[in-house]
MDAnalysis code that builds the backbone (N, CA, C; Angstrom):
import MDAnalysis as mda
import numpy as np

u = mda.Universe.empty(204, n_residues=68, atom_resindex=np.repeat(np.arange(68), 3), trajectory=True)
u.add_TopologyAttr("name", ["N", "CA", "C"] * 68)
u.add_TopologyAttr("resid", np.arange(1, 69))
u.add_TopologyAttr("resname", ["MET", "ASP", "GLU", "LEU", "LEU", "LYS", "ALA", "HIS", "GLU", "ALA", "ALA", "ALA", "LEU", "LEU", "HIS", "THR", "SER", "GLU", "ARG", "PHE", "VAL", "ARG", "ARG", "LEU", "ILE", "ALA", "GLU", "ARG", "ARG", "ILE", "GLU", "PHE", "VAL", "LYS", "VAL", "GLY", "ARG", "HIS", "VAL", "ARG", "ILE", "ARG", "GLU", "SER", "ALA", "LEU", "LEU", "ALA", "PHE", "VAL", "VAL", "ALA", "GLY", "THR", "VAL", "GLU", "PRO", "LEU", "THR", "THR", "HIS", "ASP", "VAL", "THR", "GLY", "LYS", "ALA", "ALA"])
u.atoms.positions = np.array([
    [-16.462, 8.112, 18.333],
    [-17.517, 7.872, 17.726],
    [-17.233, 7.902, 16.538],
    [-17.600, 6.849, 15.448],
    [-17.266, 6.986, 14.034],
    [-18.359, 8.000, 13.333],
    [-17.980, 8.370, 12.060],
    [-19.053, 9.597, 11.571],
    [-19.862, 8.187, 10.819],
    [-21.098, 8.476, 10.875],
    [-21.842, 7.556, 10.146],
    [-22.286, 8.187, 8.488],
    [-21.907, 7.396, 7.783],
    [-22.084, 7.784, 6.363],
    [-23.088, 7.360, 5.682],
    [-23.875, 8.229, 4.732],
    [-24.916, 7.801, 3.959],
    [-24.243, 7.016, 2.524],
    [-25.098, 6.258, 1.921],
    [-24.636, 5.403, 0.811],
    [-23.775, 6.192, -0.249],
    [-24.430, 7.300, -0.542],
    [-23.789, 8.169, -1.635],
    [-22.275, 8.705, -0.928],
    [-22.325, 9.097, 0.436],
    [-20.960, 9.723, 0.775],
    [-20.004, 8.349, 0.776],
    [-20.348, 7.359, 1.254],
    [-19.501, 6.189, 1.179],
    [-18.873, 5.789, -0.210],
    [-19.991, 5.904, -1.055],
    [-19.656, 5.652, -2.719],
    [-18.546, 6.539, -2.931],
    [-18.718, 7.905, -2.686],
    [-17.695, 8.970, -2.997],
    [-16.531, 8.610, -2.368],
    [-16.216, 8.052, -1.295],
    [-14.892, 7.873, -0.597],
    [-14.444, 6.451, -1.124],
    [-15.077, 5.534, -1.751],
    [-14.723, 4.421, -2.127],
    [-14.344, 4.670, -3.835],
    [-14.822, 5.872, -4.401],
    [-15.015, 6.116, -6.013],
    [-15.539, 4.962, -6.502],
    [-16.645, 4.829, -6.318],
    [-17.557, 3.895, -6.876],
    [-18.874, 4.444, -6.918],
    [-20.007, 3.764, -7.582],
    [-21.303, 4.236, -7.759],
    [-22.008, 3.864, -6.310],
    [-23.093, 4.666, -6.090],
    [-23.957, 4.259, -4.869],
    [-24.624, 2.981, -5.135],
    [-24.992, 2.557, -6.291],
    [-25.303, 1.325, -6.393],
    [-24.424, 0.192, -5.950],
    [-23.212, 0.217, -6.343],
    [-22.106, -0.650, -5.500],
    [-22.238, -0.789, -4.098],
    [-22.329, 0.410, -3.473],
    [-22.540, 0.465, -1.997],
    [-23.701, -0.049, -1.595],
    [-24.924, 0.181, -2.102],
    [-26.216, -0.539, -1.666],
    [-26.201, -1.927, -2.157],
    [-25.316, -2.437, -2.922],
    [-25.426, -4.057, -3.110],
    [-24.449, -4.368, -2.213],
    [-23.433, -3.739, -1.766],
    [-22.708, -4.537, -0.521],
    [-23.424, -4.572, 0.636],
    [-24.370, -3.321, 1.116],
    [-25.296, -3.577, 2.007],
    [-26.442, -4.623, 1.852],
    [-26.656, -4.908, 0.692],
    [-28.138, -5.833, 0.609],
    [-27.390, -7.069, 0.862],
    [-26.182, -7.323, 0.171],
    [-25.392, -8.796, 0.252],
    [-24.870, -9.049, 1.573],
    [-25.023, -7.975, 2.481],
    [-24.421, -7.999, 3.768],
    [-22.997, -8.326, 3.787],
    [-22.133, -7.616, 2.950],
    [-20.668, -7.716, 2.740],
    [-20.041, -6.651, 3.426],
    [-20.974, -5.722, 3.781],
    [-20.367, -4.416, 4.658],
    [-20.973, -4.367, 5.866],
    [-20.475, -3.879, 7.013],
    [-21.275, -3.654, 8.185],
    [-21.981, -2.391, 7.986],
    [-23.269, -2.612, 8.501],
    [-24.104, -1.201, 8.403],
    [-24.952, -1.062, 9.798],
    [-25.470, 0.129, 9.851],
    [-26.251, 0.436, 11.077],
    [-27.632, 1.207, 10.445],
    [-28.576, 0.501, 11.175],
    [-29.973, 1.130, 10.629],
    [-30.510, 2.139, 11.646],
    [-30.697, 3.169, 11.310],
    [-31.052, 4.454, 12.204],
    [-32.622, 4.742, 11.453],
    [-33.433, 3.743, 12.181],
    [-34.854, 3.834, 11.881],
    [-35.072, 3.190, 10.490],
    [-35.643, 4.126, 9.358],
    [-35.627, 3.267, 8.179],
    [-34.350, 3.436, 7.424],
    [-33.452, 4.383, 7.748],
    [-32.539, 5.003, 7.146],
    [-31.027, 3.786, 7.609],
    [-30.239, 3.446, 6.172],
    [-28.989, 2.856, 6.430],
    [-27.778, 3.608, 6.322],
    [-26.891, 3.550, 7.231],
    [-25.718, 4.243, 7.667],
    [-24.389, 3.212, 7.698],
    [-23.219, 3.801, 7.172],
    [-22.125, 3.057, 7.219],
    [-21.317, 3.737, 8.152],
    [-20.683, 3.163, 9.177],
    [-19.367, 3.447, 9.787],
    [-18.187, 3.878, 9.052],
    [-17.529, 4.675, 9.077],
    [-16.328, 5.074, 8.661],
    [-15.195, 3.938, 8.593],
    [-15.280, 3.259, 10.180],
    [-14.206, 2.182, 10.570],
    [-14.767, 0.915, 9.432],
    [-16.066, 0.723, 9.399],
    [-16.642, -0.321, 8.570],
    [-16.140, -0.384, 7.243],
    [-16.217, 0.988, 6.780],
    [-15.965, 1.353, 5.336],
    [-14.353, 0.813, 5.139],
    [-13.366, 1.115, 6.158],
    [-12.158, 0.930, 6.116],
    [-11.701, -0.471, 6.400],
    [-12.538, -1.317, 7.203],
    [-12.288, -2.583, 7.344],
    [-12.517, -3.484, 6.140],
    [-13.692, -2.970, 5.337],
    [-13.901, -3.498, 4.058],
    [-13.092, -3.370, 2.971],
    [-12.273, -2.074, 3.037],
    [-11.173, -2.039, 2.314],
    [-10.285, -2.831, 2.550],
    [-9.615, -2.985, 3.808],
    [-8.541, -3.872, 4.328],
    [-8.772, -5.105, 4.017],
    [-9.951, -5.646, 4.300],
    [-9.992, -7.086, 4.019],
    [-10.041, -7.459, 2.428],
    [-10.357, -6.357, 1.466],
    [-9.982, -6.366, 0.196],
    [-8.728, -6.552, -0.326],
    [-7.739, -6.099, 0.492],
    [-6.394, -5.551, 0.248],
    [-5.678, -6.820, -0.531],
    [-5.153, -6.809, -1.406],
    [-3.954, -8.257, -1.790],
    [-2.686, -7.761, -1.733],
    [-2.047, -8.661, -0.778],
    [-0.721, -8.005, -0.733],
    [0.021, -8.530, -2.171],
    [1.212, -7.462, -2.593],
    [1.978, -8.008, -3.811],
    [2.786, -9.183, -3.690],
    [3.115, -9.873, -4.786],
    [4.088, -11.042, -4.922],
    [5.463, -10.363, -4.883],
    [6.589, -11.120, -4.007],
    [7.659, -10.955, -4.152],
    [8.214, -11.911, -5.103],
    [9.503, -11.550, -5.480],
    [10.275, -12.311, -6.616],
    [10.376, -13.723, -5.988],
    [10.308, -14.014, -4.704],
    [10.587, -15.601, -4.067],
    [9.266, -16.224, -4.261],
    [8.078, -15.295, -4.123],
    [6.748, -15.999, -4.188],
    [6.544, -16.322, -5.590],
    [7.199, -16.114, -6.673],
    [6.981, -16.036, -8.225],
    [7.835, -17.288, -8.528],
    [9.097, -16.795, -8.046],
    [10.026, -18.355, -8.773],
    [10.401, -19.011, -7.470],
    [10.421, -19.004, -6.471],
    [10.630, -19.848, -5.319],
    [12.252, -19.990, -4.834],
    [12.975, -18.957, -5.643],
    [14.117, -18.801, -5.225],
    [14.345, -17.315, -4.560],
    [15.375, -17.065, -3.774],
    [15.540, -15.814, -3.111],
    [15.983, -14.899, -4.149],
    [15.877, -13.809, -4.001],
    [16.323, -12.508, -4.656],
    [17.668, -12.306, -4.755],
])
């Protein structure tokens, strides 16, 4: 089972502010778990968020249309 992170812990892992993480939760852009009144984020959900936002670098072929 994944560790459940508090908003400030998730923010520390992402090197962002807690406010940013809370906005992700409010906009439902990241999966979260409600434990009573408390909101927690699974580590796997945090990783999935990062992977979904990862942009692959362009290759020379992508830029010029010619083989390198």
